[in-house]
C-alpha positions in Angstrom: -25.6 40.6 -26.1 -28.1 40.9 -23.3 -26.8 40.2 -19.8 -29.2 38.2 -17.7 -29.8 39.5 -14.3 -28.8 37.2 -11.3 -30.6 37.4 -8.0 -29.1 40.1 -5.8 -26.6 38.3 -3.5 -27.0 38.3 0.2 -25.1 41.4 1.4 -25.4 40.6 5.0 -21.9 39.1 4.9 -19.2 41.3 6.5 -16.7 40.5 3.8 -16.3 43.2 1.3 -16.3 41.4 -2.1 -16.6 44.6 -4.1 -17.7 43.8 -7.7 -17.4 40.0 -7.1 -20.4 38.3 -5.7 -19.9 35.8 -2.8 -21.0 33.1 -5.1 -18.1 33.8 -7.5 -15.5 34.0 -4.8 -16.8 30.8 -3.2 -16.5 29.0 -6.6 -13.0 30.4 -7.1 -12.1 29.3 -3.5 -13.4 25.8 -4.2 -11.5 25.6 -7.5 -8.3 26.8 -5.7 -8.6 24.1 -3.1 -9.2 21.5 -5.8 -6.2 22.6 -7.9 -3.9 22.8 -4.8 -5.1 19.3 -3.8 -4.4 18.1 -7.3 -0.9 19.5 -7.3 -0.1 18.1 -3.8 -1.3 14.7 -5.0 0.8 15.0 -8.2 3.9 15.6 -6.1 3.4 12.2 -4.4 3.3 10.5 -7.8 5.7 10.3 -10.8 3.5 12.8 -12.7 4.8 15.5 -14.9 2.3 18.4 -14.5 4.6 21.3 -15.5 2.9 21.8 -18.8 -0.5 21.9 -17.1 0.5 24.2 -14.3 3.7 26.1 -15.0 5.6 26.8 -11.8 3.2 24.7 -9.9 5.2 24.9 -6.7 4.6 28.6 -6.7 0.9 28.3 -7.4 -1.2 30.6 -5.4 -4.7 30.8 -6.9 -6.8 30.7 -10.0 -5.8 33.3 -12.5 -7.6 36.6 -11.6 -10.5 37.8 -13.8 -9.6 40.9 -15.9 -11.9 43.9 -16.0 -11.2 46.8 -18.3 -12.3 50.3 -17.2 -12.4 53.0 -19.9 -13.1 56.7 -19.3 -12.8 60.0 -21.0 -10.7 61.4 -18.1 -8.9 59.9 -15.1 -11.4 61.1 -12.5 -14.2 59.0 -14.1 -12.2 55.7 -14.1 -10.8 56.4 -10.7 -14.3 56.9 -9.1 -15.5 53.8 -11.0 -12.5 51.8 -9.9 -13.0 52.7 -6.2 -16.7 51.8 -6.5 -16.0 48.4 -8.1 -13.2 47.5 -5.8 -15.1 48.5 -2.7 -11.9 50.4 -1.5 -10.2 53.6 -2.4 -7.4 52.1 -4.5 -7.3 54.7 -7.3 -5.3 57.4 -5.5 -5.9 59.5 -8.6 -3.1 62.1 -9.0 -1.2 60.8 -6.0 0.9 58.0 -7.6 4.0 58.2 -9.7 2.0 56.8 -12.6 -0.9 59.1 -12.4 0.0 60.7 -15.7 0.1 57.4 -17.5 -3.0 56.6 -19.6 -3.0 52.9 -18.7 -2.7 51.3 -15.3 -2.9 47.7 -14.2 -4.2 47.3 -10.6 -3.2 43.9 -9.2 -2.5 42.1 -5.8 1.0 42.1 -4.2 4.0 41.8 -6.4 2.9 39.0 -8.8 1.6 40.7 -11.9 -0.7 38.7 -14.1 0.0 38.7 -17.8 -2.8 40.7 -19.2 -2.1 40.9 -22.9 0.6 39.6 -25.3 0.3 42.9 -27.2 1.2 45.3 -24.4 1.6 45.3 -20.6 0.5 48.4 -18.8 2.2 49.9 -15.8 1.4 47.7 -12.8 0.4 49.1 -9.4 0.1 46.7 -6.4 -2.4 46.7 -3.6 -3.0 44.5 -0.5 -6.7 44.1 -0.9 -7.9 40.5 -1.1 -10.4 41.3 -3.9 -7.4 41.8 -6.2 -6.4 38.2 -5.8 -9.5 37.4 -7.8 -9.9 40.5 -10.1 -7.4 42.6 -11.9 -8.4 46.1 -13.1 -7.0 47.6 -16.3 -7.6 51.3 -16.1 -7.6 53.2 -19.4 -7.7 56.6 -17.9 -7.8 58.8 -21.0 -9.5 57.4 -24.1 -8.1 60.1 -26.3 -4.6 58.7 -25.7 -5.5 55.6 -27.9 -6.3 55.6 -31.6 -9.8 54.6 -32.4 -8.8 51.5 -34.3 -9.6 47.8 -34.1 -5.9 47.0 -33.7 -5.2 49.5 -31.0 -3.8 48.5 -27.6 -7.2 49.4 -26.0 -9.0 46.9 -28.3 -6.4 44.3 -27.6 -7.1 44.6 -23.8 -10.8 44.5 -24.5 -10.3 41.1 -26.1 -8.5 39.9 -23.0 -11.0 41.2 -20.5 -14.1 39.4 -19.3 -16.0 42.6 -19.1 -15.4 46.2 -20.3 -16.9 49.1 -18.2 -17.2 52.3 -20.3 -17.5 55.3 -18.0 -19.5 58.0 -19.7 -20.2 61.3 -18.0 -23.9 62.2 -17.5 -23.0 65.7 -18.6 -21.9 64.5 -22.0 -23.5 61.1 -22.8 -22.7 61.5 -26.5 -19.0 61.8 -25.9 -17.6 61.6 -29.4 -14.3 59.9 -28.7 -15.9 57.1 -26.7 -18.5 56.3 -29.4 -15.8 56.5 -32.1 -13.8 53.8 -30.3 -16.9 51.6 -29.8 -17.8 51.8 -33.5 -14.3 50.6 -34.4 -14.5 47.5 -32.2 -15.6 44.1 -33.4 -18.8 42.3 -32.4 -17.0 40.0 -30.0 -15.6 43.0 -28.1 -18.8 44.9 -28.0 -20.5 41.9 -26.4 -18.4 42.6 -23.3 -19.2 46.3 -23.0 -21.2 47.7 -20.2 -22.0 51.5 -20.2 -21.8 53.2 -16.8 -23.3 56.7 -16.4 -20.9 58.7 -14.3 -22.1 62.0 -12.8 -19.8 64.9 -13.6 -19.4 65.3 -9.8 -21.1 63.9 -6.8 -23.3 66.9 -6.3 -24.3 67.3 -10.0 -28.0 67.2 -10.5 -28.6 65.0 -13.5 -31.4 62.5 -14.0 -29.5 59.2 -14.0 -32.4 57.3 -15.5 -32.7 59.7 -18.5 -29.0 59.4 -19.0 -29.1 55.6 -19.0 -32.0 55.6 -21.5 -30.0 58.1 -23.7 -26.9 55.8 -23.6 -29.0 52.8 -24.6 -30.6 54.8 -27.5 -27.3 56.2 -28.7 -25.7 52.7 -28.7 -28.7 51.5 -30.7 -28.2 54.3 -33.3 -24.4 54.1 -33.6 -23.8 50.4 -33.1 -27.0 48.8 -34.2 -27.5 47.2 -30.7 -28.5 48.5 -27.3 -25.6 48.0 -24.9 -26.5 47.4 -21.2 -26.3 50.6 -19.3 -26.2 51.2 -15.5 -26.0 54.1 -13.1 -23.9 54.3 -9.9 -26.2 56.2 -7.5 -27.7 52.9 -6.1 -24.2 51.3 -5.6 -22.8 48.4 -7.5 -25.5 45.7 -6.9 -26.7 45.9 -10.5 -23.1 45.9 -11.8 -22.2 43.0 -9.6 -25.2 41.0 -10.9 -24.2 41.8 -14.4 -20.6 40.6 -13.8 -21.8 37.4 -12.0 -24.0 36.5 -15.0 -21.0 37.1 -17.3 -18.6 35.0 -15.3 -21.0 32.1 -14.7 -23.0 32.0 -17.9 -21.5 29.9 -20.7 -19.5 32.1 -23.0 -16.3 34.2 -23.2 -16.8 35.7 -19.8 -16.5 32.3 -18.1 -13.2 31.6 -19.9 -10.9 32.1 -16.8 -12.9 29.6 -14.6 -13.4 27.1 -17.4 -9.7 27.1 -18.4 -8.6 26.6 -14.7 -11.3 23.8 -14.3 -10.2 22.1 -17.6 -6.5 22.2 -16.5 -7.3 20.8 -13.1 -9.4 18.0 -14.6 -6.8 17.3 -17.2 -4.1 17.1 -14.5 -6.4 14.8 -12.5 -6.9 12.5 -15.5 -3.1 12.2 -15.8 -2.9 11.4 -12.1 -5.6 8.8 -12.7 -3.4 7.2 -15.4 -0.5 7.2 -13.0 -2.5 5.6 -10.2 -4.0 3.0 -12.6 -0.4 2.3 -13.7 0.7 1.8 -10.1 -2.4 -0.4 -9.5 -1.5 -2.5 -12.5 2.1 -2.8 -11.2 0.8 -3.9 -7.8 -1.6 -6.4 -9.4 1.4 -7.7 -11.4 3.4 -8.0 -8.2 0.5 -9.9 -6.5 0.5 -12.3 -9.4 4.2 -12.7 -9.1 3.9 -13.5 -5.4 1.1 -16.0 -6.3 3.5 -17.7 -8.6 6.1 -17.8 -5.8 3.5 -19.4 -3.4 2.7 -21.9 -6.1 6.4 -22.7 -6.4 6.5 -23.3 -2.6 3.4 -25.5 -2.9 5.0 -27.4 -5.8 8.3 -27.9 -3.8 6.3 -29.1 -0.8 4.3 -31.5 -2.9 7.5 -32.7 -4.7 9.1 -33.6 -1.4 5.9 -35.0 0.0 5.7 -37.3 -3.1 9.1 -38.7 -2.2 8.0 -39.5 1.4 6.7 -43.0 0.7 10.1 -44.0 -0.6 11.8 -42.5 2.4 9.4 -44.2 4.8 10.0 -47.4 3.0 13.7 -46.9 3.7 12.8 -46.2 7.4 10.7 -49.4 7.6 13.4 -51.4 5.9 16.0 -50.0 8.4 13.6 -50.7 11.3 13.1 -54.4 10.2 16.9 -54.7 9.7 17.6 -53.3 13.1 14.9 -55.4 14.6 16.5 -58.6 13.2 19.9 -57.5 14.6 18.3 -56.7 18.0 16.6 -60.2 18.0 20.0 -61.9 17.3 21.6 -59.8 20.0 18.8 -60.8 22.4 19.1 -64.4 21.5 22.8 -64.3 22.3 22.1 -62.6 25.6 19.5 -65.2 26.5 21.9 -68.2 26.1 20.9 -70.7 28.9 24.4 -70.8 30.4 24.8 -67.0 30.2 21.4 -66.6 31.7 22.2 -68.8 34.6 25.5 -67.0 35.1 23.7 -63.6 35.2 21.6 -64.9 38.0 24.8 -64.5 40.1 26.5 -61.6 38.3 23.3 -59.5 37.5 22.3 -57.7 34.3 19.5 -55.6 32.8 18.9 -57.2 29.5 15.6 -55.4 28.8 17.0 -51.9 29.4 20.1 -52.6 27.4 18.2 -54.0 24.4 15.8 -51.0 24.4 18.7 -48.5 24.6 20.7 -50.3 21.8 17.7 -50.6 19.5 16.6 -47.0 20.1 20.0 -45.7 19.4 20.5 -47.6 16.2 17.0 -46.7 14.9 17.7 -43.0 15.6 21.0 -43.1 13.9 19.5 -44.8 10.8 16.6 -42.3 10.7 18.9 -39.3 11.2 21.1 -40.4 8.3 18.1 -40.4 6.0 16.8 -37.1 7.5 20.2 -35.5 7.0 20.3 -36.5 3.4 16.8 -35.2 2.8 17.5 -31.9 4.7 20.6 -31.3 2.5 18.5 -32.0 -0.7 15.7 -29.6 0.4 18.3 -26.9 1.3 20.0 -27.3 -2.1 16.6 -26.9 -3.8 15.8 -23.8 -1.7 19.2 -22.2 -2.6 18.6 -22.8 -6.3 15.1 -21.4 -6.0 16.3 -18.3 -4.1 18.8 -17.5 -6.9 16.1 -17.7 -9.6 13.7 -15.8 -7.4 16.1 -13.0 -6.7 16.7 -12.5 -10.4 12.9 -12.6 -11.2 12.2 -10.2 -8.3 14.6 -7.6 -9.8 12.9 -8.0 -13.2 9.3 -7.9 -11.9 9.5 -5.5 -8.9 13.0 -4.0 -8.8 15.6 -3.8 -6.0 14.1 -4.8 -2.7 15.7 -3.4 0.5 16.7 -6.0 3.1 16.3 -8.9 0.7 19.2 -11.3 1.6 21.6 -12.1 -1.2 22.4 -15.5 0.4 20.1 -17.7 2.5 22.8 -20.1 3.6 22.6 -19.2 7.3 18.8 -19.3 7.2 18.8 -22.7 5.6 21.5 -24.0 8.0 19.3 -23.1 11.0 16.3 -24.5 9.3 18.1 -27.8 8.7 19.1 -28.0 12.4 15.5 -27.5 13.4 14.4 -30.1 10.8 16.9 -32.7 12.2 16.0 -31.9 15.8 12.3 -32.4 15.1 12.9 -35.7 13.3 15.1 -37.0 16.1 12.6 -36.1 18.7 9.8 -37.7 16.6 11.8 -40.9 16.1 12.6 -41.2 19.8 9.0 -40.5 20.8 7.8 -43.0 18.2 10.0 -45.8 19.6 8.9 -45.0 23.2 5.3 -45.2 22.0 5.9 -48.7 20.7 6.0 -50.0 24.3 8.0 -53.2 23.6 10.3 -52.7 26.6 7.8 -53.4 29.4 6.5 -56.7 27.9 10.1 -57.8 27.4 11.1 -57.0 30.9 8.0 -58.7 32.3 8.9 -62.0 30.4 12.5 -61.7 31.4 11.5 -61.3 35.1 9.3 -64.4 35.0 12.1 -66.4 33.3 14.7 -65.3 35.9 12.3 -66.2 38.7 12.0 -69.7 37.2 15.7 -70.0 36.7 16.4 -68.8 40.3 14.0 -71.5 41.6 15.9 -74.2 39.8 19.2 -72.7 40.9 18.2 -72.6 44.5 17.1 -76.3 44.4 20.4 -77.3 42.7 22.4 -75.4 45.2 20.5 -76.8 48.2 20.8 -80.4 47.0 24.5 -80.0 46.2 25.2 -78.5 49.6 23.3 -81.3 51.5 25.0 -84.0 49.3 28.4 -82.5 50.0 27.7 -82.5 53.7 26.5 -86.1 53.7 29.6 -87.1 51.7 31.8 -85.5 54.3 30.4 -87.6 57.1 30.7 -90.8 55.2 27.2 -91.4 53.9 28.3 -91.8 50.3 25.2 -93.4 48.8 23.0 -90.4 50.0 25.5 -87.9 48.8 25.6 -89.6 45.4 21.8 -89.7 45.2 21.4 -86.0 46.1 24.1 -85.0 43.6 22.3 -86.9 40.9 19.1 -85.2 41.9 20.8 -81.8 41.7 22.2 -82.6 38.3 18.6 -83.5 37.2 17.3 -80.1 38.4 20.2 -78.4 36.7 19.3 -80.0 33.4 15.7 -79.0 34.0 16.8 -75.4 34.6 18.8 -75.4 31.3 15.8 -76.8 29.4 13.5 -74.1 30.9 16.1 -71.4 30.0 16.3 -72.7 26.4 12.5 -73.0 26.1 11.7 -69.5 27.5 14.5 -68.0 25.4 12.6 -69.1 22.3 9.3 -67.9 23.6 10.8 -64.5 24.5 12.5 -64.2 21.1 9.3 -65.0 19.2 7.3 -62.5 21.2 10.0 -59.8 20.8 10.3 -60.3 17.0 6.5 -60.3 16.6 6.1 -57.1 18.6 8.8 -55.3 16.6 7.3 -56.6 13.3 3.9 -55.2 14.3 5.5 -51.9 15.5 7.3 -51.3 12.2 4.2 -50.1 10.3 3.0 -48.0 13.2 6.4 -46.4 13.6 6.6 -45.6 9.9 3.1 -44.1 9.8 3.8 -41.9 12.8 7.2 -40.8 11.3 5.5 -40.1 7.9 3.2 -37.5 9.5 6.0 -35.9 11.5 8.4 -36.0 8.5 5.8 -34.1 6.3 5.3 -31.5 9.0 9.1 -31.1 9.4 9.5 -30.5 5.7 6.7 -27.9 5.8 8.4 -26.2 8.7 11.8 -26.1 6.9 10.2 -24.6 3.8 8.3 -22.1 6.0 11.6 -20.9 7.6 13.0 -20.4 4.1 9.9 -18.6 3.0 10.3 -16.2 6.0 13.5 -14.9 4.3 11.2 -13.5 1.6 9.3 -11.3 4.0 11.0 -8.1 2.6 9.3 -8.8 -0.8 5.9 -9.1 0.8 6.6 -6.1 3.0 7.6 -4.0 0.0 4.4 -4.9 -1.8 2.3 -4.1 1.3 4.0 -0.7 1.7 3.2 0.1 -1.9 -0.4 -0.9 -1.4 -0.7 1.0 1.8 0.9 4.1 0.2 -1.4 4.0 -2.8 -4.7 3.5 -0.8 -4.8 7.1 0.6 -3.7 8.5 -2.8 -6.6 6.7 -4.5 -9.0 7.9 -1.9 -7.8 11.5 -2.3 -8.1 11.2 -6.1 -11.7 10.1 -5.7 -12.4 13.1 -3.4 -10.9 15.5 -6.0 -12.7 13.8 -8.8 -16.0 14.2 -7.1 -15.1 17.8 -6.2 -14.3 18.7 -9.8 -17.6 17.1 -11.0 -19.6 19.0 -8.4 -17.9 22.3 -9.3 -18.5 21.7 -13.0 -22.2 21.1 -12.2 -22.4 24.3 -10.2 -20.9 26.2 -13.0 
């Protein structure tokens, strides 16, 4: 396989990326952030993501890339390791494991699983590069059998790239080429030959050695493996690794697997969010049904209003007839003349009695209606509570009983109707015309009474001094005026009664119409007070909507992030 060259990365950065280019570390960093964001989002939803990210709470970063370093002796792989890592991490000969043929260099204490076939001895380092790259150091190739099923071949299958360190003093090292000829084509595609000087001061032509390695690989393997030297640093090796990790193929497996897992987890989260959205839409439809129930209840009671107002009008007319009979009795001619001397406020008394009786009658109808509405609301609440548990679940603070709420609502309903009835009667303005007519009548009767009294007094005086004929004449004249006063009292009584009855008859429809509007408003207010007891349901739905909005927004951000990263790859 030919490894395409990538443009040499900008090495002006102060961060020592070693063999990894800044572009690869940036891509890994973005992928880390997206996966962490996905896991954090998943924790806020009822999503099972364990199979996608085992031990997700302990997640630290994308799995590190695996590079296999193979050499004829430990000094070759150690020098190559220090060069690729950008730090002196080999400590060749100074570790307890220096004699081991295989070492796994990783970050911290968390050792990545390198191969199911065998796990080499792990050594831990604090360099950040090892968060992204693990190095498997095969320090002595002669310690492994030159077979396709050897441990070394198994690690080659796991690695993204295999660096074969071959000394410039012995480019045709028999053991190295024996191993390579035993490997399969898929393993050879990952191999990069690195010409290693026998020592730093050795004077070998590196270019000739690279050409010799390429020619030897062509002869022994039937293909020219890429070969590099180390005199000019690791720029060319870094470009080769970058191309391997970012070009579609086996080398990009680590990034693609992490990206695929992240996208798969995000799709599952999308399903969860869509499920929650469906649930909220279902809850909204449920509340729409509840609102329609309220509208239906309001319309049902409003449809009964004409019958109730008919009752009120009938009561009004009945009370008006009673009031007229009572007024007729109070306006009896003899009683009227007697009240000229004893006093009496007929107009005020009639208004008070009529108002009180009308209010009592209206309040009896209103009390019956209020109880009927409250009973309907109680029945509705019991059904609604059961449906709410079925559709939404248990709602905190939702009252089990709305008896107290409805009792207060009934009180407010009756207070409003009482106030409306009183205001409606006051607005009828039959008291002032009645009192005006009564005052004119009393003035006339007082005039007749004054004349009768004057004539009677003078006649009595003349009779006392013996002028009998004059006394008799004046008494007859007084009797005549008395009869005239009684006739006026009788005639005005009829006029007043007719006017009073006519005014009440005309006021009946106006009073009923005004009460109809107020009655409808009062029913709406009573139902609104009952509806206020359902605020916990609306608050619960709103909380769920408010909680889901930022989660949906975060999902969209992560979705776009994964898409952008996939494009960059």
